[in-house]
C-alpha positions, 0 to 999 in steps of 0.5 A: 085940423085933425078931427071933427071937434076942431072943425066944429069949433072953428066953424062955430067961431064963424057963427056958422053952426046951429044946434038942433036938439030933439029932432026925430031921425025919420020924420024930422031931420031931413025936412029941417035940413032941407028947409035950412038949404033953401035959406040964404046963407044956410048954416051948418046944422048939428043935430043932437038928442035925436029922438029914437036914435041910439046915440050920437049926432048928425052934422048936415051942411058942412060945406054949404057955405064958401067959407065952410068949404075952404076950411074944410078943404 
């Protein structure tokens, strides 16, 4: 694994990534991530198309499960 794209591809094959499109960077992103962390077996969240955010994506919960943490290390 040499970059985030390959990490994402592998973790997506585990079924442990949820894509979130169109969340607002200031009012929704943190709240959605927090609610996800409180669930049993939370998935990593990949926020895309973030409203009022210039560009890019935001990943949260990348090490939130033993399997993802082990793969990252």
